[in-house]
C-alpha positions in Angstrom: -73.0 12.6 -137.7 -73.8 12.6 -133.8 -72.3 12.2 -130.5 -72.8 8.7 -128.5 -73.3 10.7 -124.9 -74.6 7.3 -123.6 -72.2 5.0 -122.4 -73.0 1.8 -124.3 -73.6 -1.2 -122.4 -72.0 -4.4 -124.2 -74.4 -4.4 -127.0 -76.1 -7.6 -127.3 -75.6 -9.9 -130.9 -78.1 -11.8 -130.4 -82.0 -10.8 -132.1 -84.2 -13.5 -132.7 -83.8 -14.9 -136.6 -87.3 -12.9 -137.1 -89.3 -9.6 -136.9 -92.6 -10.4 -135.1 -94.3 -6.7 -134.2 -96.8 -8.0 -132.3 -94.1 -9.9 -129.6 -92.6 -6.1 -129.4 -94.8 -3.1 -130.0 -96.5 -2.9 -126.8 -94.4 -4.2 -124.0 -92.5 -1.4 -125.9 -94.7 1.5 -125.8 -95.8 0.5 -121.9 -91.8 1.0 -121.2 -91.7 5.0 -123.3 -95.1 5.5 -121.2 -93.7 4.6 -117.9 -90.5 6.1 -118.0 -92.2 8.9 -118.4 -89.9 9.6 -121.9 -93.3 11.7 -123.1 -93.7 13.8 -120.6 -93.1 17.6 -121.5 -91.6 19.6 -118.2 -92.6 23.0 -118.1 -90.1 24.0 -115.7 -87.5 23.0 -118.5 -84.9 25.4 -119.5 -84.7 23.4 -122.6 -86.3 25.5 -125.9 -90.3 24.5 -126.1 -91.7 22.3 -129.2 -95.9 22.2 -128.9 -98.2 20.8 -130.8 -101.9 19.6 -129.7 -103.7 16.7 -130.8 -106.3 17.8 -133.7 -109.4 15.7 -130.4 -110.4 12.9 -131.7 -114.4 12.9 -130.4 -115.1 10.8 -127.6 -117.3 8.6 -129.2 -115.0 8.0 -132.0 -111.8 4.8 -133.2 -109.1 5.0 -134.6 -109.7 5.3 -138.5 -106.9 5.3 -141.5 -106.8 9.3 -141.2 -106.6 9.2 -138.2 -103.8 6.7 -137.9 -102.0 9.4 -140.7 -102.1 12.4 -139.3 -100.6 10.8 -135.4 -98.1 9.5 -137.6 -97.2 12.7 -139.3 -96.9 14.8 -135.8 -95.5 12.0 -133.4 -92.4 11.9 -136.3 -92.6 15.6 -135.5 -92.0 15.3 -132.2 -90.1 12.5 -132.0 -87.5 14.1 -133.6 -87.8 17.7 -132.1 -87.6 15.5 -128.5 -84.3 14.2 -129.6 -83.2 17.1 -131.0 -82.9 18.9 -127.5 -86.9 20.2 -127.3 -89.1 20.1 -124.1 -91.6 18.3 -126.4 -95.3 18.5 -125.3 -98.0 16.5 -127.3 -101.0 17.4 -126.0 -103.7 15.0 -126.4 -107.5 14.9 -125.3 -110.8 14.3 -126.8 -114.3 16.4 -127.9 -117.0 16.2 -126.0 -118.4 15.8 -129.5 -122.1 17.5 -128.6 -124.0 16.1 -130.8 -122.3 12.9 -131.5 -122.6 11.6 -127.7 -125.8 13.1 -127.4 -127.0 10.7 -130.1 -125.5 7.7 -128.5 -126.6 7.7 -125.7 -130.3 8.3 -126.6 -129.7 5.3 -128.4 -128.9 3.9 -125.7 -132.6 4.6 -124.1 -134.2 4.2 -126.4 -133.4 0.0 -126.1 -135.6 0.2 -122.6 -138.2 2.4 -124.2 -137.2 5.6 -122.7 -135.7 9.3 -123.8 -133.9 11.6 -122.6 -137.0 13.5 -121.4 -138.7 10.8 -119.3 -135.2 11.1 -117.1 -134.8 15.0 -116.9 -131.5 17.3 -117.7 -129.7 16.4 -115.0 -130.0 12.8 -114.9 -129.5 12.9 -118.5 -125.9 14.3 -118.3 -125.2 12.2 -115.5 -126.2 9.2 -117.3 -123.8 10.8 -120.8 -120.6 10.7 -117.8 -121.7 7.4 -117.1 -121.2 6.2 -120.2 -118.3 8.2 -121.3 -116.3 6.6 -118.4 -117.5 3.2 -119.8 -117.6 3.0 -123.0 -116.7 7.0 -124.8 -112.2 6.7 -125.6 -111.7 3.9 -126.9 -109.5 5.9 -129.6 -107.2 6.6 -126.2 -105.8 2.3 -126.3 -105.6 2.5 -130.0 -103.5 6.0 -129.8 -100.9 3.4 -127.6 -101.4 1.6 -130.6 -100.1 3.2 -133.0 -97.5 4.4 -130.7 -98.4 8.2 -130.2 -95.7 9.5 -128.0 -98.2 11.9 -126.3 -97.8 13.0 -122.9 -100.8 11.0 -121.3 -100.1 13.0 -117.7 -102.1 15.9 -119.3 -104.8 14.5 -121.2 -108.1 17.1 -121.5 -111.3 16.5 -122.3 -113.1 19.6 -123.5 -115.4 19.1 -120.7 -113.5 19.3 -117.6 -113.6 21.1 -115.0 -110.7 23.4 -116.5 -111.9 23.8 -120.0 -115.0 24.6 -118.9 -113.9 27.7 -116.7 -112.2 28.2 -120.6 -115.1 28.4 -122.6 -117.2 30.2 -119.6 -114.4 33.0 -119.2 -114.6 33.2 -122.8 -117.9 33.4 -123.4 -118.4 36.5 -120.9 -115.8 38.3 -122.4 -116.9 38.3 -125.9 -120.5 39.3 -125.1 -118.6 41.6 -123.4 -117.7 43.5 -125.8 -120.0 43.1 -127.4 -118.9 40.3 -129.9 -122.1 37.3 -128.7 -125.3 38.1 -129.1 -128.6 37.5 -129.2 -131.1 37.5 -132.2 -133.7 35.2 -134.4 -132.5 34.7 -137.9 -132.4 31.9 -140.3 -129.9 28.6 -139.5 -129.9 24.8 -140.3 -132.0 22.9 -138.7 -131.8 19.4 -138.4 -135.3 18.1 -137.6 -133.6 14.3 -136.6 -130.9 16.0 -134.2 -133.1 19.0 -133.2 -130.7 21.2 -133.9 -129.3 23.9 -135.1 -126.0 23.3 -137.3 -123.2 25.1 -138.6 -123.3 26.1 -142.0 -119.7 23.6 -142.5 -121.5 21.2 -140.8 -123.7 20.9 -143.4 -122.6 18.3 -146.2 -124.2 18.6 -149.7 -125.0 16.2 -152.1 -127.3 15.6 -155.3 -130.5 14.1 -154.6 -133.4 13.4 -157.0 -136.5 16.3 -156.5 -138.9 17.9 -158.4 -139.3 21.2 -160.3 -142.9 22.6 -160.0 -144.1 26.1 -161.8 -146.7 27.5 -159.9 -149.2 30.5 -160.9 -149.9 33.0 -159.0 -152.7 35.3 -159.2 -155.1 35.6 -162.0 -154.5 37.2 -165.5 -152.4 40.1 -166.2 -152.4 40.1 -162.3 -150.2 36.3 -162.6 -146.4 35.6 -161.6 -145.4 31.7 -162.1 -142.1 30.9 -159.9 -140.4 27.9 -159.4 -139.8 25.3 -156.5 -138.2 22.4 -155.8 -140.3 22.5 -151.8 -144.0 23.2 -152.6 -144.3 23.1 -149.3 -142.9 26.4 -148.1 -145.6 28.0 -149.8 -147.5 28.1 -146.6 -145.0 30.5 -145.7 -144.8 32.9 -148.8 -145.5 36.5 -147.8 -143.6 37.9 -151.5 -142.9 37.8 -154.4 -140.1 39.6 -155.5 -138.7 40.6 -158.8 -136.2 42.6 -160.4 -136.6 46.7 -160.0 -135.1 46.4 -164.0 -137.1 43.5 -165.1 -140.1 45.6 -167.1 -142.4 42.1 -167.5 -143.1 43.0 -163.6 -142.8 46.6 -163.5 -146.8 47.4 -163.9 -146.9 44.6 -161.0 -144.0 45.7 -158.4 -146.0 47.4 -155.6 -149.7 45.6 -156.2 -150.7 42.2 -154.1 -151.3 38.9 -155.8 -153.5 35.9 -153.6 -151.3 33.1 -152.6 -153.1 29.5 -153.7 -154.8 28.0 -151.4 -154.3 30.0 -148.8 -156.9 33.5 -149.6 -153.8 35.2 -148.4 -152.7 38.1 -150.3 -148.9 38.9 -150.6 -147.3 42.4 -152.7 -144.4 41.7 -155.3 -141.5 43.8 -154.7 -138.6 45.0 -156.4 -135.3 43.8 -155.0 -132.1 43.3 -156.7 -130.9 39.8 -155.3 -133.4 38.4 -158.0 -131.2 37.5 -161.3 -133.9 38.5 -163.7 -131.9 36.0 -166.1 -133.2 32.9 -164.3 -136.5 30.5 -164.3 -138.6 33.2 -165.1 -137.3 36.2 -163.4 -139.2 35.9 -160.1 -138.7 34.5 -157.0 -141.2 33.4 -153.9 -140.3 35.0 -150.8 -140.7 32.2 -147.6 -138.3 34.7 -144.9 -139.0 32.3 -142.3 -137.8 29.3 -144.4 -134.9 30.7 -146.3 -132.0 32.7 -145.8 -132.0 34.5 -149.4 -135.4 35.0 -148.4 -134.8 36.2 -145.0 -132.8 39.0 -146.3 -135.4 40.2 -148.8 -137.7 39.9 -146.2 -135.8 42.4 -143.5 -134.8 45.1 -146.7 -138.8 45.2 -147.0 -140.4 44.6 -144.0 -141.9 41.2 -144.2 -143.9 39.4 -142.1 -141.8 36.1 -140.2 -144.5 33.2 -141.5 -142.7 30.1 -140.3 -145.2 27.0 -141.4 -143.0 24.3 -139.6 -142.2 23.3 -135.8 -139.0 21.4 -135.2 -139.6 18.2 -136.4 -140.7 19.5 -140.1 -144.0 18.9 -139.3 -146.1 21.5 -140.8 -147.9 23.8 -138.4 -149.9 26.5 -140.5 -153.1 26.2 -143.1 -155.9 23.2 -141.8 -155.6 20.6 -145.0 -152.6 20.6 -144.1 -152.0 20.7 -140.9 -149.6 18.1 -139.0 -147.7 16.4 -142.1 -144.3 15.8 -142.8 -142.7 17.9 -145.3 -142.2 15.0 -147.9 -145.5 14.4 -147.7 -146.7 17.9 -147.5 -144.9 19.0 -150.5 -146.6 16.0 -152.6 -150.0 16.9 -150.9 -149.3 20.4 -151.8 -148.4 20.2 -155.8 -152.0 17.8 -156.1 -154.2 20.4 -154.6 -152.5 23.2 -157.0 -152.5 21.0 -159.7 -156.4 20.2 -158.8 -156.9 24.0 -159.0 -154.9 24.4 -162.3 -152.0 26.5 -160.1 -149.4 24.0 -162.0 -147.6 25.4 -164.5 -144.8 22.9 -165.5 -143.4 19.7 -164.1 -139.9 18.7 -164.3 -139.4 15.4 -162.6 -136.9 14.0 -161.4 -134.5 17.1 -161.1 -131.2 16.9 -159.4 -130.1 19.4 -157.2 -127.8 20.0 -154.4 -129.4 19.6 -150.9 -128.1 20.3 -147.5 -127.8 17.3 -144.9 -127.3 16.3 -141.9 -123.0 16.1 -141.3 -124.1 13.6 -138.3 -126.9 12.0 -139.4 -127.3 12.5 -143.6 -131.6 13.8 -142.3 -131.9 16.4 -145.3 -131.4 20.0 -143.6 -134.1 22.3 -143.1 -133.5 26.6 -142.7 -135.6 27.5 -140.6 -135.7 31.2 -138.5 -135.0 30.5 -134.8 -133.8 32.9 -132.1 -130.0 32.3 -131.2 -126.5 33.2 -129.9 -124.2 34.7 -132.4 -120.7 35.5 -132.4 -120.0 38.7 -134.1 -117.2 37.4 -136.3 -116.3 40.1 -138.3 -112.9 41.8 -135.9 -112.1 38.7 -135.0 -112.1 37.1 -138.5 -109.9 39.9 -139.4 -107.1 39.6 -137.0 -107.2 35.8 -138.2 -106.1 36.8 -142.1 -104.0 39.1 -140.9 -101.9 37.3 -138.8 -101.4 35.0 -142.3 -100.9 37.7 -144.5 -98.0 40.2 -141.9 -96.5 36.6 -141.6 -96.9 35.6 -137.6 -98.7 32.8 -139.0 -97.5 30.9 -142.3 -99.6 28.2 -144.4 -98.0 24.8 -145.6 -98.5 23.8 -148.9 -98.5 28.6 -149.3 -101.2 27.0 -152.2 -103.8 26.6 -149.3 -103.8 30.8 -148.5 -106.3 31.1 -150.9 -108.8 28.7 -149.3 -107.8 30.2 -146.0 -108.1 33.8 -147.0 -112.1 32.6 -149.2 -113.5 31.6 -145.9 -112.1 34.3 -143.6 -112.1 37.5 -145.6 -116.1 36.4 -146.1 -117.0 35.1 -143.0 -120.7 35.4 -142.0 -121.5 35.3 -137.9 -121.3 32.2 -136.7 -124.2 30.2 -134.7 -122.7 29.2 -131.6 -126.1 28.1 -129.6 -127.3 24.1 -130.3 -130.5 23.1 -128.4 -129.1 19.8 -126.9 -128.5 18.9 -123.0 -124.7 17.8 -123.5 -122.4 20.1 -123.8 -121.1 23.6 -122.2 -124.2 25.1 -121.5 -124.8 29.0 -122.5 -124.2 30.8 -118.8 -127.0 33.5 -119.6 -129.7 33.8 -117.0 -132.8 35.2 -117.6 -134.4 37.6 -114.9 -138.6 37.5 -113.9 -139.1 40.8 -115.3 -136.5 40.5 -118.6 -133.6 40.9 -117.0 -130.6 39.0 -119.3 -127.4 38.3 -117.1 -124.5 36.6 -118.3 -122.4 35.2 -115.5 -118.6 34.4 -115.5 -116.8 31.7 -113.9 -116.0 33.6 -110.9 -119.7 35.0 -110.1 -122.5 33.2 -108.7 -125.6 33.4 -111.0 -128.8 35.5 -109.9 -130.6 33.7 -107.6 -134.8 34.2 -106.9 -138.4 33.4 -107.8 -138.3 33.1 -111.5 -134.6 33.0 -112.5 -134.1 30.8 -115.6 -131.1 29.5 -117.3 -130.4 29.5 -120.7 -131.4 25.9 -122.0 -129.3 25.9 -125.4 -125.2 24.8 -125.0 -122.9 25.9 -127.1 -121.3 24.6 -130.5 -119.0 21.6 -130.0 -115.8 24.2 -132.2 -116.8 26.8 -129.4 -114.4 25.0 -126.8 -112.4 23.0 -129.6 -111.7 26.4 -130.5 -109.5 27.0 -127.4 -107.7 24.1 -127.0 -103.8 25.1 -127.7 -104.5 27.5 -124.9 -107.4 26.2 -122.9 -105.4 22.4 -122.5 -102.5 24.7 -121.2 -104.6 25.8 -118.3 -105.6 29.4 -119.5 -107.8 31.3 -118.2 -105.0 31.1 -115.0 -101.6 31.9 -116.0 -99.2 28.9 -115.6 -96.2 27.5 -115.9 -97.4 25.5 -118.7 -99.3 28.3 -120.7 -95.9 30.7 -120.0 -94.1 27.5 -121.8 -95.9 25.9 -124.3 -97.8 28.5 -126.0 -97.8 30.0 -128.9 -97.8 25.9 -130.4 -94.9 25.5 -132.6 -97.1 24.0 -135.8 -101.1 22.2 -136.3 -100.7 19.7 -138.5 -104.6 19.1 -139.9 -106.6 17.7 -142.6 -107.4 20.6 -144.9 -111.0 19.8 -144.2 -111.4 21.1 -141.0 -109.1 24.9 -142.1 -112.7 26.1 -141.9 -114.1 24.1 -138.7 -111.2 24.0 -136.3 -108.3 26.3 -137.9 -109.8 28.8 -138.2 -111.9 29.8 -135.1 -108.7 28.7 -133.4 -106.9 31.4 -135.0 -109.9 33.9 -134.2 -110.1 32.9 -130.8 -106.3 32.4 -130.1 -105.9 35.7 -131.0 -107.8 37.5 -129.5 -107.8 35.6 -125.9 -104.0 35.5 -126.2 -103.3 39.7 -126.7 -102.7 38.9 -130.3 -100.5 36.3 -130.3 -101.4 33.6 -132.8 -102.1 30.4 -131.1 -99.6 28.2 -133.3 -96.9 29.5 -135.9 -97.0 27.5 -138.6 -100.8 25.7 -140.4 -99.3 21.9 -142.1 -102.2 20.5 -143.9 -102.4 17.4 -144.9 -104.9 15.8 -147.6 -107.0 12.7 -146.8 -106.6 9.0 -147.0 -107.8 7.5 -149.7 -107.9 3.9 -151.1 -105.5 2.4 -154.1 -107.6 4.1 -156.8 -107.7 7.2 -155.2 -111.6 7.0 -154.5 -112.7 7.8 -151.1 -113.0 6.0 -148.2 -116.4 5.0 -146.6 -118.1 2.3 -145.4 -121.2 2.2 -148.0 -118.2 2.1 -151.1 -117.1 -1.0 -149.4 -113.1 0.1 -149.3 -113.0 1.5 -145.2 -109.9 0.0 -144.3 -109.7 -0.9 -139.8 -106.1 -0.1 -139.3 -105.7 -2.0 -136.4 -106.8 -5.2 -138.9 -103.5 -4.0 -141.0 -101.6 -3.2 -137.5 -102.3 -6.7 -136.4 -101.4 -8.4 -140.0 -98.2 -6.1 -140.7 -97.3 -3.8 -137.5 -97.5 -0.5 -137.2 -94.0 0.6 -137.9 -95.2 -1.2 -141.7 -98.7 1.1 -141.4 -96.8 4.2 -140.1 -93.7 4.5 -143.1 -97.3 3.3 -145.6 -98.7 6.8 -144.1 -95.9 9.2 -143.6 -94.6 7.9 -147.5 -97.7 9.0 -149.1 -98.1 12.4 -147.4 -97.4 15.0 -150.1 -98.3 18.1 -148.4 -101.5 19.4 -149.1 -101.7 16.6 -151.2 -105.0 13.2 -150.7 -102.6 10.3 -149.6 -104.0 6.6 -151.9 -103.1 4.2 -149.6 -103.3 -0.3 -150.8 -102.3 -2.9 -148.7 -99.9 -3.8 -151.2 -98.2 -0.9 -149.9 -98.9 -1.7 -146.3 -96.7 -5.4 -147.0 -94.4 -3.4 -148.7 -93.3 -1.4 -145.8 -93.6 -4.6 -143.6 -91.1 -6.2 -145.8 -88.3 -2.9 -145.2 -89.0 -3.3 -141.3 -88.2 -7.3 -142.4 -84.8 -5.9 -144.3 -84.2 -3.6 -141.7 -84.5 -6.3 -138.8 -82.1 -9.4 -141.1 -79.6 -7.0 -142.5 -78.5 -5.0 -138.7 -78.5 -9.0 -137.6 -75.4 -9.8 -140.2 -74.1 -6.7 -138.9 -73.8 -7.7 -135.4 -72.6 -10.8 -136.1 -69.6 -9.6 -137.8 -68.7 -7.6 -135.2 -70.3 -4.0 -135.6 -69.5 -1.5 -132.9 -70.3 2.2 -131.9 -67.7 1.5 -129.1 -64.2 3.7 -129.9 -63.8 6.4 -132.1 -63.8 6.0 -135.7 -60.9 4.8 -137.5 -59.1 7.9 -139.1 -60.0 8.7 -142.3 -57.1 7.5 -144.0 -57.2 4.2 -142.3 -61.2 3.7 -143.8 -61.0 2.2 -147.1 -63.0 3.8 -150.0 -65.8 1.8 -149.2 -66.4 2.9 -145.7 -64.9 6.8 -146.8 -67.8 6.4 -149.4 -71.3 5.0 -146.6 -70.0 8.1 -144.7 -70.4 10.4 -147.0 -73.5 9.3 -147.7 -74.7 8.6 -144.9 -74.2 12.7 -144.0 -76.2 13.5 -147.0 -78.8 11.7 -146.0 -78.9 13.3 -142.4 -78.6 16.7 -144.0 -81.6 15.8 -146.4 -83.2 14.8 -144.3 -83.4 17.6 -142.4 -84.0 20.0 -144.9 -87.7 18.3 -145.5 -88.9 17.3 -142.0 -88.1 21.5 -142.3 -90.1 21.8 -144.9 -93.0 18.7 -143.9 -92.2 17.0 -147.3 -93.1 13.6 -144.9 -92.9 11.5 -148.4 -89.7 12.5 -149.5 -87.7 12.7 -146.0 -89.3 8.4 -145.9 -88.0 8.1 -149.2 -84.6 9.2 -148.4 -84.7 7.1 -146.1 -86.1 3.7 -147.7 -84.0 4.2 -150.2 -80.5 5.3 -148.4 -81.0 2.2 -146.2 -82.1 -0.6 -148.8 -80.6 0.7 -151.9 -77.1 2.1 -150.4 -76.7 0.2 -146.9 -78.2 -3.4 -147.3 -77.5 -3.7 -150.6 -74.3 -2.1 -151.6 -72.5 -1.3 -148.3 -73.2 -4.4 -147.1 -73.1 -6.5 -150.2 -69.1 -4.7 -150.9 -67.8 -5.0 -147.3 -68.5 -9.1 -147.0 -65.2 -9.8 -148.4 -63.8 -7.8 -145.4 -65.2 -9.1 -142.7 -64.4 -12.4 -144.3 -61.0 -11.6 -144.6 -61.0 -10.6 -140.7 -58.4 -8.7 -140.2 -57.5 -4.2 -139.4 -59.4 -3.1 -142.2 -63.0 -5.4 -141.3 -62.3 -3.6 -137.9 -62.6 -0.7 -139.3 -65.5 -1.5 -141.1 -67.0 -3.2 -138.8 -67.0 -0.1 -136.6 -68.2 2.3 -139.5 -71.1 -0.4 -140.1 -71.5 0.1 -136.2 -71.9 3.8 -136.7 -74.1 4.1 -139.8 -77.4 1.8 -138.9 -76.5 4.0 -134.8 -77.0 6.9 -137.3 -79.7 5.4 -139.6 -82.0 3.7 -137.0 -82.3 7.3 -135.5 -83.5 9.0 -138.8 -85.4 6.1 -139.1 -86.7 6.4 -136.3 -90.0 8.9 -135.5 -91.9 7.5 -138.0 -91.1 4.1 -137.5 -90.4 3.8 -133.7 -91.1 0.3 -133.3 -87.8 -1.2 -134.7 -86.0 0.6 -135.0 -85.8 0.9 -131.0 -85.6 -2.7 -130.4 -82.6 -2.8 -132.8 -80.5 0.3 -131.6 -80.4 -0.7 -128.3 -79.6 -4.0 -129.4 -76.4 -2.6 -131.3 -75.7 0.2 -128.7 -76.5 -0.7 -125.7 -78.3 2.6 -125.1 -81.7 2.8 -122.8 -84.0 4.0 -125.5 -84.2 6.1 -128.9 -87.1 8.3 -127.3 -84.3 10.2 -125.8 -81.0 9.6 -127.4 -79.4 12.3 -129.9 -80.5 13.2 -133.3 -78.0 12.7 -135.6 -75.8 15.8 -137.0 -74.5 16.5 -140.3 -70.6 16.2 -140.0 -70.3 18.1 -142.7 -67.8 14.7 -144.1 -68.0 14.5 -147.9 -65.7 12.7 -149.8 -65.8 13.5 -153.8 -63.5 10.2 -154.9 -64.8 8.0 -152.8 -68.5 8.6 -154.2 -66.9 8.5 -157.8 -64.6 5.0 -157.0 -67.8 3.6 -155.6 -70.4 4.8 -158.3 -68.0 3.4 -160.6 -68.0 0.4 -158.8 -71.7 0.4 -159.5 -71.9 1.1 -163.1 -69.6 -2.2 -163.7 -71.4 -4.5 -161.8 -75.3 -3.0 -163.2 -74.1 -3.5 -166.1 -72.8 -6.8 -165.9 -75.9 -7.8 -164.2 -78.3 -6.0 -166.7 -75.5 -8.1 -169.6 -76.4 -11.8 -167.4 -80.2 -10.9 -167.1 -80.0 -10.3 -171.3 -78.5 -14.0 -171.4 -81.0 -15.0 -169.2 -78.5 -16.5 -166.5 -80.0 -17.1 -163.2 -79.2 -14.3 -160.6 -77.0 -16.9 -158.8 -75.6 -19.5 -161.3 -71.7 -18.7 -161.3 -69.7 -18.2 -164.7 -66.4 -17.8 -165.1 -64.7 -14.4 -165.5 -61.3 -12.5 -166.2 -61.6 -9.0 -165.0 -59.4 -5.8 -166.4 -58.9 -3.3 -163.9 -55.9 -1.4 -164.9 -56.0 2.0 -165.7 -59.1 2.3 -163.0 -59.2 2.9 -159.3 -61.6 -0.6 -159.3 -58.3 -2.9 -158.5 -58.6 -3.0 -154.4 -62.7 -4.0 -155.0 -61.8 -6.7 -157.5 -63.0 -9.0 -154.8 -65.8 -7.7 -153.7 -67.3 -7.5 -157.1 -65.9 -11.1 -158.3 -68.8 -11.5 -155.4 -71.2 -9.4 -156.3 -71.4 -10.7 -159.8 -70.6 -14.7 -158.6 -67.5 -14.5 -161.0 -65.7 -17.9 -160.6 -61.5 -17.8 -161.7 -60.7 -17.8 -164.8 -59.5 -21.6 -164.2 -57.8 -23.6 -167.1 -59.1 -23.5 -170.1 -60.9 -20.0 -169.8 -62.8 -18.8 -173.3 -63.8 -15.6 -173.4 -66.7 -15.6 -175.3 -68.3 -11.9 -174.1 -66.7 -8.6 -173.4 -68.1 -5.9 -172.0 -66.2 -2.3 -171.8 -67.7 -0.7 -169.3 -65.9 2.5 -167.8 -62.1 1.9 -168.7 -62.7 -1.6 -166.8 -63.1 -4.7 -168.6 -65.4 -7.8 -167.8 -64.6 -11.2 -170.1 -66.8 -13.5 -169.6 -67.2 -17.1 -170.5 -70.5 -18.1 -171.3 -69.7 -21.7 -173.3 -71.2 -23.8 -170.4 -74.4 -21.9 -170.2 -76.1 -20.6 -173.1 -76.7 -21.4 -176.9 -74.5 -19.0 -178.9 -76.5 -19.6 -182.2 -79.8 -19.0 -180.7 -78.8 -15.9 -178.6 -77.1 -14.3 -181.5 -80.2 -15.3 -183.4 -82.1 -13.5 -180.2 -80.5 -10.5 -180.6 -79.9 -9.9 -184.1 -83.7 -9.9 -184.2 -84.4 -7.8 -181.6 -82.0 -5.1 -183.1 -83.7 -5.6 -186.4 -86.6 -4.5 -184.2 -85.1 -1.1 -183.0 -83.2 -0.4 -186.8 -86.9 -0.5 -188.2 -88.2 1.3 -185.3 -85.4 4.0 -185.5 -86.5 4.8 -189.5 -89.9 4.9 -189.0 -89.6 8.0 -186.5 -87.2 9.5 -188.6 -89.8 9.3 -191.2 -91.8 11.3 -189.2 -89.6 13.4 -188.2 -87.8 14.3 -191.2 -91.5 15.1 -192.7 -91.7 18.5 -192.4 -95.6 18.7 -193.5 -96.1 17.0 -190.1 -93.9 18.4 -188.1 -95.9 21.4 -188.8 -99.4 20.4 -188.0 -98.5 17.9 -185.2 -98.6 18.7 -181.4 -95.7 19.9 -179.8 -96.4 16.4 -177.3 -97.0 15.0 -180.3 -93.6 15.7 -181.9 -91.9 15.1 -178.4 -93.2 11.3 -178.0 -92.2 10.7 -181.4 -89.2 12.0 -180.1 -88.5 10.1 -177.6 -89.4 6.2 -179.6 -86.7 7.3 -181.3 -83.6 8.1 -178.5 -84.7 4.8 -177.3 -84.5 2.9 -180.4 -81.3 4.3 -180.7 -80.0 3.4 -177.3 -81.9 -0.3 -178.0 -79.7 -0.4 -181.4 -76.1 0.3 -179.6 -77.1 -2.0 -176.9 -77.1 -5.7 -179.2 -75.1 -4.4 -181.3 -72.7 -4.3 -177.9 -74.2 -7.6 -176.6 -73.8 -8.9 -180.3 -70.1 -7.9 -180.6 -69.4 -10.0 -177.2 -70.5 -13.0 -177.8 -67.9 -15.0 -180.6 -68.3 -15.5 -183.6 -70.9 -18.6 -184.3 
């Protein structure tokens, strides 16, 4: 099992009668932090184990998704620390460029100001002030949850060291020609006034309109369809498929663009699907990514017709209109000219929205900075393909490869003031200079720095090594890189994981940032529905912690965590976990009151009872099972294993079977008290990573040890006792069968009945007192009359029920149930004996009928045995 390396003081058997989490958790956590238990030493000779926290936004607060992910990471790191690893759980926060700037701009708006009133430098100072006063509240909430992070190492993506890392890798990528500046179509948010990446666009079905417009006249006309009629003002061509015979005569000619008087060419391009719609598409290179590519192939001009606010800037009658106003106005004008061939309204289609403010995205031609991802993405894919990095669960690999193998160049510039400003200077004569962290920017008249900042994901992509001091070769970097495992949601596999893989391999000479990527699912409500404030089903985990304690929330989340699968959760489940914590508390109180101890050696095997040997055998099997589940990131299975071992085997069986021993006293009671102490010691160690607070309180009381945080993780000693397990399983079988019979007779669980046990020929003789205690069996006494006889596994239990049940009524009830079971059997046999039915019926229907037959046969045997056990009328 485990060696008790600490010298225990005299355990204090005094525990409050009830467990009150609020009185325990906060004080315990502060003690852990004050004693430095979570701090990682780069000079240590212990093997390293490193996990970085997926950095929450500085604007954020703890939600159930955070609580879920943090519970899993905390469980892993607490176990590894107990196993003797130098364990670092690296904390920190992301500066969240768009979200944070929006928060501060809203504050300024309340004062009647904008960021432009302050100017860039003063605005950035204001954001830092907000961060110091209001940002980062999630850090305190993480403490509440019990996160064992090394607070002495807390980082922020805008702090000085991480800024140096950002500037260093930008310069390196720029010098290696992997960063470039170009005019391309990007996703533009007219509300946030910045470019956003493809993966920050949320698509949803919106109701709009599909209009078909005739360009040109007569035989020289083409009909095109669009949901964005306002963009026609920027059309510079109409495209058809080269092999579409309908339009062969028009390719190379020009037609008139309605409302504008401009003439535009008809071009042939294989991108066009001749089977879709009319087989012709309008080409607006400045406002559509596919059209931009067509325009590049055919040398078409890029005509922008909207400004950064999505206000129309082209063609007088429509200038100054918002894009949505312009849409209806332009359709009306086209209708007046007889150009509308067809209208479909409403027309539901998928539309991109800004993930930050939910505004409809506008594709926009813009000069931006880009990362050439081809070689970086290939390296990220190769690292998984050749096994240097494992994705868990393995079936998620396909998602990863689908992304990195088809990755487009990454737009990394954002039109914000809050963030890492792009380290490029422009000179008065067109010079462009990229400046590294150790270089001085160009000075002199006419030199200006690029006004854009970098995408937030650019800096968080450096997280596994920038937090350890890179680009400086620090002790921490040497000790803790690469990270051991990344635990994160499958939803940011593309946002964050792929970025870290690309940058880690590039910056760290081909060494991937972590060995394993363990992906978990999303937390959903008890019906499996996504949690959202708009749905009214969002839950604040802090409210549940207030009501039930952090351990209950943690255990509920861990118990639902199957790799890569979404996690449904409801308050009822948290209540059940709270009951589990209370069960642990009450059972440990009982054990302490009955002398449970870890002092001294365990009794010799030959001095132990079968019950003691059984629980030690089961304990070691549980240690091995839990270890295997941890190594496979099977949090649900390890939590279930611990739950059933603690509640079912330790509390419901071992403690109950041992009560008669404890009450009797003597040497056997002392031996069992030592075994019970051992079982609780190991069980609390096993439970600690998932439910740290209640286990810490109980374990220190039981053992007198300093803290479970720094205690040894249990080891499987290899002790197994198949004979003892079989013996106790026989006891359990007998007890279960008699309890079932009692329930069927409608006897109250606590009602005592006279009983006679015949255990001859079995191994159960030494357990008679415990069996009687568990079954509420009184001694036979005078006048005992066996009105029921139950044969169970070679033993016989006779009960005198004459004074407890109405035997004629019970016989009538059982006979009625037996008749129903026999009828069910006959019907099932008849169907299964019908060859015509069997030949036509689906397999699942046949299997269902076979199941009904098996149940009916089992019911008949049970009911016949119950009738036989009743005395004759």
